C-alpha positions in Angstrom: 50.8 88.3 -123.8 51.3 90.6 -120.8 49.6 93.6 -122.4 46.7 95.0 -120.4 44.6 98.1 -120.1 45.6 100.9 -117.8 47.8 99.9 -114.9 47.8 102.4 -112.1 48.6 102.6 -108.4 45.9 101.5 -106.0 46.7 104.5 -103.8 46.9 106.9 -106.8 44.3 105.8 -109.4 45.1 108.7 -111.7 48.7 107.6 -112.2 49.7 105.5 -115.2 52.4 102.9 -114.9 55.1 102.6 -117.5 56.7 99.3 -118.4 60.1 100.0 -119.9 63.0 101.3 -117.8 66.4 102.7 -118.7 69.8 101.9 -117.2 69.3 104.9 -115.0 66.0 106.6 -115.9 62.5 105.4 -115.1 59.1 106.6 -114.2 57.5 105.7 -110.8 54.3 106.8 -112.7 53.3 109.2 -115.4 50.4 111.6 -115.3 47.6 111.1 -117.9 49.0 113.9 -120.1 51.0 113.9 -123.3 54.7 113.6 -122.6 56.5 112.8 -119.3 55.0 114.4 -116.2 54.5 112.6 -112.9 57.2 111.1 -110.7 60.3 110.6 -112.8 63.4 109.1 -111.3 67.1 108.8 -112.1 69.3 106.1 -110.5 67.4 106.6 -107.2 64.1 108.1 -106.1 63.8 111.8 -107.1 60.2 112.7 -108.0 61.0 114.9 -111.0 57.5 116.2 -111.6 58.0 117.3 -115.3 60.4 116.5 -118.1 58.1 117.8 -120.8 54.5 117.9 -121.9 52.6 119.0 -125.0 49.7 121.3 -124.2 46.8 122.0 -126.5 45.4 125.5 -126.0 42.2 125.5 -124.0 42.5 121.9 -122.6 43.2 121.1 -119.0 42.3 117.4 -118.7 43.0 114.3 -120.8 40.6 112.0 -119.0 38.9 109.7 -119.5 41.3 108.3 -122.0 41.8 104.9 -123.5 45.1 103.6 -122.0 46.8 100.4 -123.1 49.8 99.2 -121.2 52.5 97.1 -122.9 55.8 96.0 -121.4 57.7 98.0 -124.0 55.6 101.2 -124.1 52.4 103.0 -123.1 49.6 103.9 -125.6 47.0 106.6 -124.9 44.0 107.7 -127.1 42.0 110.7 -126.2 39.4 112.9 -127.9 39.0 116.4 -126.5 37.2 119.6 -127.5 38.2 120.2 -131.1 41.0 117.6 -131.2 42.0 114.0 -131.1 45.4 112.6 -130.2 47.2 109.3 -129.9 50.4 108.9 -128.0 52.9 106.1 -127.6 55.7 106.7 -125.1 58.6 104.8 -123.6 62.0 105.0 -121.9 64.9 103.6 -123.9 67.7 101.6 -122.2 70.1 104.6 -122.9 67.8 106.9 -120.8 65.7 108.7 -123.3 62.1 109.6 -122.5 60.4 109.4 -125.9 56.9 110.4 -126.8 55.4 109.8 -130.3 52.1 111.7 -130.8 49.6 112.1 -133.6 47.3 115.2 -133.3 44.2 115.9 -135.4 42.3 119.2 -135.4 38.6 118.1 -135.4 37.3 121.6 -134.6 36.6 124.8 -136.7 39.4 126.9 -135.2 43.2 126.7 -135.3 44.7 124.4 -132.6 47.8 125.7 -130.9 50.2 123.0 -129.5 53.0 124.0 -127.2 55.9 122.1 -125.7 56.2 122.9 -122.1 58.9 122.0 -119.5 60.3 123.1 -116.1 61.3 126.6 -117.1 63.2 127.2 -113.9 65.6 124.4 -114.6 65.5 123.9 -118.4 65.9 126.8 -120.9 65.0 127.2 -124.6 68.0 126.3 -126.8 68.7 128.0 -130.1 67.1 126.0 -132.9 64.3 124.6 -130.6 64.3 122.3 -127.7 65.4 122.7 -124.1 68.6 122.2 -122.2 69.6 122.4 -118.6 70.3 120.5 -115.4 68.4 119.1 -112.4 70.3 119.4 -109.2 70.3 116.3 -107.0 72.2 117.4 -103.8 71.2 114.3 -101.8 73.0 112.0 -104.3 75.8 114.5 -105.2 75.2 114.7 -108.9 73.4 116.9 -111.5 71.3 115.5 -114.3 72.1 117.0 -117.7 68.9 117.1 -119.7 68.5 117.7 -123.5 65.1 117.8 -125.1 64.6 117.6 -128.8 61.5 117.6 -131.0 60.9 117.0 -134.7 58.9 120.2 -134.8 60.9 123.2 -133.5 57.8 125.4 -133.7 56.5 123.5 -130.7 58.6 125.7 -128.4 56.7 128.9 -129.3 53.5 127.2 -130.4 52.7 125.0 -133.4 49.5 126.0 -135.2 47.4 123.2 -136.6 44.6 124.2 -138.9 41.1 122.7 -139.0 41.2 119.1 -140.4 45.0 119.3 -140.0 47.1 116.4 -138.7 50.6 116.3 -137.4 53.1 113.7 -136.0 55.1 114.9 -133.1 58.2 113.2 -131.7 59.7 114.5 -128.6 62.7 113.0 -126.8 64.5 113.9 -123.5 67.9 112.4 -123.1 69.2 112.4 -119.5 72.7 111.9 -118.2 75.1 113.0 -115.5 76.6 116.4 -115.8 80.4 116.1 -116.3 80.1 112.5 -117.6 77.6 112.7 -120.3 78.2 115.6 -122.6 75.5 117.9 -124.1 76.4 116.9 -127.7 76.2 113.2 -126.9 72.9 113.6 -125.2 71.5 115.6 -128.1 72.6 112.8 -130.5 70.7 110.3 -128.4 67.6 112.4 -128.5 67.9 113.2 -132.2 68.1 109.5 -132.9 64.4 109.6 -132.4 63.4 113.1 -133.4 65.3 113.1 -136.7 63.9 109.7 -137.7 62.4 110.4 -141.2 60.5 107.2 -141.2 58.2 108.4 -138.5 56.7 107.2 -135.3 55.6 103.8 -136.4 59.2 102.8 -137.1 60.3 104.3 -133.8 57.8 102.2 -131.9 58.5 99.1 -133.9 62.2 99.4 -133.1 61.6 100.1 -129.4 59.5 96.9 -129.3 62.2 95.0 -131.0 65.0 96.4 -128.8 63.0 95.8 -125.7 62.1 92.3 -126.8 65.7 91.4 -127.6 66.4 91.0 -123.8 63.5 88.6 -123.5 64.5 86.6 -126.6 67.5 85.3 -124.6 65.4 84.1 -121.6 64.6 80.4 -121.4 61.1 79.4 -122.6 58.5 77.6 -120.5 55.2 76.5 -121.8 52.7 74.1 -120.2 49.1 73.1 -120.1 48.5 75.6 -117.4 48.0 79.2 -118.6 48.5 80.6 -115.1 52.0 79.2 -114.7 52.9 80.3 -118.2 51.7 83.9 -117.8 53.3 84.2 -114.3 56.6 82.9 -115.9 56.5 85.7 -118.5 55.5 88.3 -115.9 58.4 87.3 -113.6 60.9 87.8 -116.4 59.3 91.2 -117.0 59.8 92.0 -113.3 63.5 91.2 -113.5 63.9 93.3 -116.6 61.8 96.1 -115.2 64.1 96.3 -112.1 67.4 95.9 -114.0 69.6 98.9 -113.6 73.1 99.9 -114.5 74.0 103.1 -112.7 77.7 103.2 -113.5 78.2 105.9 -111.0 79.7 106.4 -107.5 79.5 103.2 -105.4 77.2 101.5 -107.9 79.5 100.7 -110.8 77.9 97.4 -112.0 74.5 96.2 -113.1 72.1 95.1 -110.4 68.4 94.4 -109.9 66.4 96.7 -107.6 64.0 95.3 -105.1 61.4 97.6 -106.7 60.9 100.9 -108.5 57.6 102.1 -107.0 56.7 104.5 -104.4 56.9 103.8 -100.6 58.1 107.4 -100.2 56.6 110.9 -100.2 55.9 112.4 -103.6 57.2 115.9 -102.9 59.2 117.0 -106.0 62.9 116.5 -105.6 62.5 115.7 -101.9 61.5 112.1 -101.5 61.3 111.0 -97.9 60.9 107.5 -96.4 62.1 104.1 -97.5 62.9 103.4 -101.1 63.7 100.2 -103.0 65.7 101.6 -105.9 69.1 100.8 -104.4 71.1 97.7 -103.6 69.4 95.9 -100.7 71.4 92.8 -99.6 68.3 91.0 -98.2 67.0 90.7 -101.8 70.1 90.1 -103.8 70.3 86.3 -103.3 66.8 85.9 -104.7 67.8 88.0 -107.7 70.7 85.6 -108.2 68.5 82.5 -108.0 66.4 84.0 -110.9 69.1 85.7 -112.9 71.3 82.6 -113.0 69.0 81.2 -115.6 69.6 84.2 -117.9 72.6 83.4 -120.3 74.4 86.7 -119.8 76.9 86.1 -117.0 77.6 89.8 -116.7 74.3 90.3 -114.7 75.2 88.0 -111.9 78.8 89.2 -111.8 77.5 92.8 -111.6 75.2 91.9 -108.7 77.9 90.2 -106.7 80.5 92.9 -107.5 78.1 95.6 -106.0 77.6 93.4 -103.0 81.4 93.2 -102.5 81.7 96.9 -102.8 79.1 97.4 -100.0 80.9 95.1 -97.6 82.1 96.7 -94.4 85.2 95.9 -92.3 83.2 93.4 -90.2 82.1 91.4 -93.3 78.5 92.6 -93.4 76.9 93.5 -96.8 75.1 96.8 -96.5 72.5 98.7 -98.5 74.2 100.8 -101.1 73.4 104.1 -102.8 75.7 105.8 -105.3 77.1 108.0 -102.5 76.6 106.2 -99.2 76.1 102.9 -97.5 73.3 102.2 -95.0 72.7 99.3 -92.6 73.1 95.6 -93.4 70.4 92.9 -93.8 70.5 89.2 -93.2 70.9 87.2 -96.5 72.0 83.9 -98.0 74.6 85.4 -100.4 77.1 82.6 -100.0 74.6 80.0 -100.9 73.2 82.0 -103.9 76.7 82.6 -105.2 77.3 78.9 -105.2 74.0 78.3 -107.1 75.0 80.9 -109.6 78.4 79.2 -110.1 76.8 75.8 -110.8 75.1 77.3 -113.8 77.7 79.7 -115.2 81.0 78.0 -114.0 83.0 81.2 -114.0 85.9 80.0 -111.9 87.9 83.2 -112.4 85.2 85.4 -110.9 84.4 83.0 -108.1 88.1 83.1 -107.1 87.7 86.9 -107.0 84.5 86.9 -104.9 85.2 84.0 -102.6 87.2 86.1 -100.0 84.2 88.4 -99.7 81.9 85.4 -99.1 84.2 84.0 -96.5 84.4 87.4 -94.8 80.6 87.5 -94.5 80.5 84.1 -92.8 83.4 84.9 -90.5 82.1 88.5 -89.7 78.5 87.5 -88.9 79.7 84.7 -86.8 82.0 86.9 -84.7 79.5 89.9 -84.4 76.2 88.0 -83.9 77.5 84.7 -82.5 78.0 83.6 -78.9 80.1 81.2 -76.9 77.5 78.6 -76.2 76.6 77.6 -79.8 76.9 78.6 -83.5 73.4 80.3 -83.7 73.2 83.9 -84.6 71.4 86.6 -82.5 69.4 89.4 -84.1 69.5 92.6 -82.0 67.6 94.8 -84.4 64.2 93.3 -85.4 64.1 94.6 -89.0 67.6 93.4 -90.0 66.2 90.1 -91.1 63.7 91.9 -93.2 60.8 90.8 -91.0 60.3 93.7 -88.7 57.9 93.5 -85.8 57.6 89.7 -85.8 55.8 88.9 -82.5 58.6 86.6 -81.1 60.7 89.6 -80.2 58.0 90.6 -77.7 57.0 87.2 -76.5 58.9 87.4 -73.3 57.0 90.6 -72.4 53.6 89.2 -73.2 53.1 91.2 -76.4 52.8 94.7 -75.0 50.6 97.3 -76.6 53.6 99.7 -77.0 56.2 97.8 -79.0 58.2 101.0 -79.5 59.3 100.7 -75.8 62.8 99.3 -76.0 62.4 97.8 -72.5 59.9 95.3 -73.9 62.1 94.1 -76.8 64.2 90.9 -76.5 67.0 90.1 -78.9 66.7 86.6 -80.3 68.7 83.8 -81.7 66.7 83.7 -84.9 65.8 80.7 -87.0 66.2 82.7 -90.3 69.5 84.2 -89.4 70.9 80.9 -88.3 69.6 79.0 -91.4 71.2 81.7 -93.6 74.4 81.2 -91.7 74.3 77.5 -92.4 73.6 78.0 -96.1 76.3 80.6 -96.4 78.8 78.3 -94.7 77.7 75.4 -97.0 78.0 77.6 -100.1 81.5 78.8 -99.2 82.4 75.1 -98.5 81.3 74.0 -101.9 83.1 77.0 -103.7 86.3 76.3 -101.8 86.1 72.7 -102.9 85.5 73.8 -106.5 88.6 76.0 -106.3 90.8 73.6 -104.4 90.9 76.0 -101.4 92.4 74.4 -98.3 89.9 76.2 -96.0 87.0 74.0 -97.2 87.1 71.7 -94.1 86.7 74.5 -91.6 83.6 75.9 -93.3 82.2 72.3 -93.7 82.7 71.8 -89.9 81.1 75.1 -89.1 78.0 74.3 -91.3 77.7 71.0 -89.4 77.8 72.7 -86.1 75.2 75.3 -87.1 72.9 72.5 -88.3 73.2 70.6 -85.1 72.5 73.6 -83.0 69.4 74.5 -85.1 68.0 71.0 -84.7 68.9 70.4 -81.1 68.0 73.8 -79.7 65.4 75.4 -81.9 63.2 72.4 -82.4 60.4 71.7 -79.9 59.2 68.1 -80.0 56.0 68.7 -78.1 54.6 71.3 -80.5 56.7 70.1 -83.5 58.0 73.4 -84.7 61.2 75.4 -84.8 61.3 78.6 -82.7 63.5 81.6 -82.0 65.4 81.6 -78.8 66.0 84.1 -76.0 69.5 85.4 -76.6 70.7 84.8 -73.0 69.1 81.6 -71.7 67.9 79.8 -74.9 64.3 79.8 -73.7 62.0 79.3 -76.7 59.8 82.1 -77.9 56.7 80.1 -78.6 55.5 82.0 -81.6 55.1 80.1 -84.8 56.8 82.5 -87.2 56.9 81.6 -90.9 60.7 81.2 -90.5 60.0 78.0 -88.7 59.8 76.4 -92.1 63.3 77.5 -93.1 65.1 74.4 -91.8 63.1 72.3 -94.3 64.1 74.8 -97.1 67.8 74.3 -96.1 67.2 70.5 -96.1 68.8 70.0 -92.7 65.9 68.2 -91.0 65.5 64.5 -90.3 62.5 62.2 -90.2 61.8 63.1 -86.5 61.0 66.7 -87.7 58.6 65.7 -90.5 55.5 66.8 -88.6 56.8 70.4 -88.4 56.1 71.0 -92.1 52.5 69.9 -91.7 51.7 73.1 -89.8 51.6 74.8 -93.2 48.4 72.9 -94.0 46.5 73.6 -90.7 43.7 76.1 -91.2 44.1 77.6 -87.8 47.8 78.2 -88.3 49.4 78.8 -91.8 46.7 77.5 -94.2 44.8 80.8 -94.2 42.7 81.8 -97.2 45.8 83.5 -98.5 48.6 81.3 -97.3 51.3 81.5 -95.9 51.0 84.3 -93.2 54.1 85.7 -91.6 53.0 84.3 -88.3 50.6 81.5 -87.4 46.9 82.6 -87.2 46.7 81.2 -83.6 49.3 83.7 -82.4 47.6 86.0 -79.8 48.6 89.1 -81.8 48.0 87.7 -85.3 46.7 90.5 -87.5 46.2 89.6 -91.2 46.4 93.3 -92.4 49.5 94.2 -90.4 49.5 96.9 -87.7 49.9 95.9 -84.1 46.9 95.0 -82.0 44.7 97.3 -84.2 47.2 100.2 -84.2 48.5 100.9 -87.7 51.5 102.9 -86.5 53.3 102.4 -89.8 50.2 103.4 -91.8 47.8 101.1 -93.7 50.5 99.9 -96.0 53.3 99.5 -93.4 55.4 96.4 -93.1 54.5 94.5 -89.9 55.2 90.8 -89.9 52.5 89.7 -87.5 50.0 88.2 -90.0 50.1 89.4 -93.6 51.4 87.2 -96.4 54.6 88.0 -98.2 55.6 86.6 -101.7 59.2 86.7 -100.2 58.6 84.0 -97.7 56.0 82.2 -99.8 58.8 81.4 -102.4 60.9 80.0 -99.6 58.1 77.9 -98.1 57.2 76.5 -101.5 60.9 75.7 -102.1 60.9 73.8 -98.8 57.6 72.0 -99.6 58.9 70.8 -103.0 62.2 69.6 -101.6 60.5 67.8 -98.8 58.0 66.2 -101.2 60.9 64.7 -103.1 62.5 63.5 -99.9 59.2 61.9 -98.8 58.6 59.9 -102.0 56.6 62.7 -103.6 53.7 62.4 -101.1 53.3 66.2 -101.0 53.3 66.9 -104.7 49.6 67.7 -104.9 49.9 70.2 -102.0 52.9 71.9 -103.7 50.9 72.2 -106.9 48.0 73.9 -105.1 50.1 76.4 -103.2 52.3 77.1 -106.2 49.1 78.1 -108.1 47.9 80.2 -105.2 51.3 81.9 -105.1 51.0 82.6 -108.8 47.6 84.2 -108.4 49.1 86.8 -106.1 50.9 88.1 -109.2 47.6 89.4 -110.7 45.4 92.1 -109.3 42.1 90.7 -108.0 43.2 87.3 -109.4 42.6 88.6 -112.9 45.3 87.2 -115.4 44.8 90.3 -117.6 46.2 92.5 -114.8 49.7 91.6 -113.8 50.4 93.4 -110.5 52.7 91.9 -107.9 53.2 93.9 -104.7 55.1 93.5 -101.4 52.5 91.9 -99.1 48.8 90.8 -98.8 46.1 90.2 -96.3 46.4 86.6 -95.3 42.6 86.4 -94.9 41.3 88.1 -98.0 44.3 88.3 -100.4 43.9 92.0 -100.6 47.0 93.8 -101.7 48.2 95.8 -98.7 51.0 97.6 -100.4 51.5 99.4 -103.7 55.1 98.6 -104.7 54.1 97.3 -108.1 56.3 94.8 -110.0 58.0 94.1 -106.7 61.2 92.0 -107.0 61.6 90.4 -103.6 60.8 86.7 -104.1 61.5 84.0 -106.7 59.3 82.0 -109.0 61.3 81.2 -112.2 63.7 79.1 -110.2 60.8 77.2 -108.6 59.4 76.2 -112.0 62.8 75.2 -113.4 63.9 73.1 -110.4 60.6 71.7 -109.2 58.0 71.7 -112.0 60.4 70.9 -114.9 62.6 69.1 -112.3 66.0 70.4 -113.5 68.8 70.7 -111.0 72.4 71.4 -112.0 75.0 69.9 -109.7 78.8 69.9 -109.8 79.2 66.8 -112.0 75.7 65.9 -113.1 72.3 67.0 -114.1 69.5 65.7 -111.9 65.8 65.5 -113.0 63.4 65.1 -110.2 60.0 66.8 -110.9 57.2 67.5 -108.6 54.1 66.2 -110.3 51.5 69.0 -110.3 49.2 67.3 -112.8 50.2 69.0 -116.0 49.3 67.4 -119.3 52.5 68.7 -120.8 55.4 71.2 -120.3 58.4 72.3 -122.3 61.4 74.1 -120.9 64.0 75.1 -123.5 66.9 77.4 -123.9 68.7 76.7 -120.6 72.4 77.4 -120.8 74.2 75.7 -117.9 77.6 74.2 -117.1 78.6 74.8 -120.7 75.7 73.0 -122.2 72.3 73.8 -123.8 69.6 71.9 -122.0 65.9 71.3 -122.8 63.4 69.3 -120.7 59.9 68.2 -121.9 57.0 66.2 -120.7 53.8 65.1 -122.5 51.2 62.6 -121.5 49.9 62.1 -125.0 52.9 63.0 -127.2 51.9 65.1 -130.2 54.3 68.0 -130.9 56.4 66.9 -127.9 57.9 63.4 -127.4 55.7 61.3 -125.2 56.9 61.0 -121.7 59.6 62.8 -119.8 62.8 63.8 -121.7 66.1 65.5 -121.1 67.9 66.9 -124.1 71.6 68.1 -123.8 73.2 69.9 -126.7 70.5 68.7 -129.1 70.7 65.0 -128.1 68.2 63.1 -126.0 70.2 61.7 -123.1 67.5 60.6 -120.7 63.9 59.6 -121.1 61.1 58.0 -119.1 57.5 57.1 -119.9 56.4 59.0 -116.8 57.7 61.8 -114.6 60.5 60.2 -112.7 63.9 60.9 -111.2 66.8 60.6 -113.7 70.5 61.6 -113.7 73.0 62.5 -116.4 76.7 62.8 -115.7 78.4 65.9 -117.1 
């Protein structure tokens, strides 16, 4: 259902995107040539320009071609001068780059086909194929590479007579020198090249192997094709960004924030920021989504890597295989608790809980102060929202925001809300384990909540604001994080009007809601940059007006939770904004072109970045908890759906708290039971004629 035509980078139209990824190997993009050339990566960003290609004598271009993208493989058809070829290529989970090609000689002369590779790094091996290593000094490993083909003559030149036809299968197996032996890598490659049944069976098996991961995901179907397709795409985004480096500091499975290309493309010398590493800012969102996948090893891997990144002060830090970088604000303690509610792995929670406590304690000590329990951010990009205008409010938004004398550290709303959530998550996990420290974390969470409500709320303008780190003066900039207290569900009725700013056209209800800062901010700029100066380039991250899926998912979560608290009076608005958020997942709002990126113009909806299939937000969790209405608590299942005017929906295959759970709704009945139904372990345990709140004790 996700299949489309050619998917390419907006900033590099010639590039072709590839869906499947290996545990370590993937392609940022591939060139439109037979084989694997382009920007190939292994564990982290590398820009390997060429693994191999098949060159027909006398042809330099394979465009225009008919390219079809599938999540499991890429198909290309091209007719050139005197030949015609079809290729299907993919990367297997065990890190083999496989190309299955059919060549036909349609000319009157012999056609010579030759297998080509990087001759400086890979050498011809006896019996055909290539062998060698790519040096990766920045990550302190070498990539052992073995290339095999089903036609050894390709190395010197395979001659195809007029009207001749040949099937070529080429596979490159990549591993780490010293850990993955040459013989083992050759066996991996030969699994494809020695397949006597031919390329059709290879592709069929790849599709089956790739699909097997998705066969275990829950199923959601509804009367709205937009929601359904976005659901499928978001599971693809998770699988596409799943990695298992098993090397150095990254010993466990994890999800990358992205695999695309906010770096230079210089071969073997990528420069700039990359997303193919562990980034603590993103990990909690990965846990919210991945907890609904039945394999508990994924979440355990994610949390184990986070634990491995933790410094002596308790901060989780970005992690490469050979080094740690800076930390980022995150709600790891809360996400770990949400993961526990689904998987109930007490033994692992007992193992990870000291790390979660250390985060709460360490951040409180390092970023806290004597006057309250709010946290101060001293480096503006550490909450993942760099250049938000509130940091420069007290210097009247200067033109030069690089000048450190104009920057003011702030007690941040987002940092403080995360601190509250983490303290609450640790409290609940302590209670589940019978840990005697639960009361102290519960007390801390209560103090943080009171300080957020009493200090950050402004009754006159009805909004939550960041504060000056020394005197608690409010920075009167409506950042999108002003909605975070509603997400954390810590507000009271006196704060109800604050959420309504999301619906004001001159503030957050821009044509592409919700901008990172209110549109009435003096330095609001929907395309980023700062006061017309694009100092980070056209695609740079500047949180002064563009719209981010990251914060959209949080605002939507807040909106749904508040609608339930307010007798579902905001259900219709949630349905509208949820669908608008879903539309961001498709290029030019075309459901045939799945293409989620990092941020968008809040006025036009134009994609401002090109980090395709970007994994820094959540959607699956929103549909499960708010559209289907399913929440798993410690001792009960709660159904409380937000009514977004669906005629029907069906959520099945949820494995949580040791039970299999299905939820369905149908106005008219038919293939589904009429009304709203909760099924646990095959038995209907709750039902209602309409969408309504229901509970079932576990």
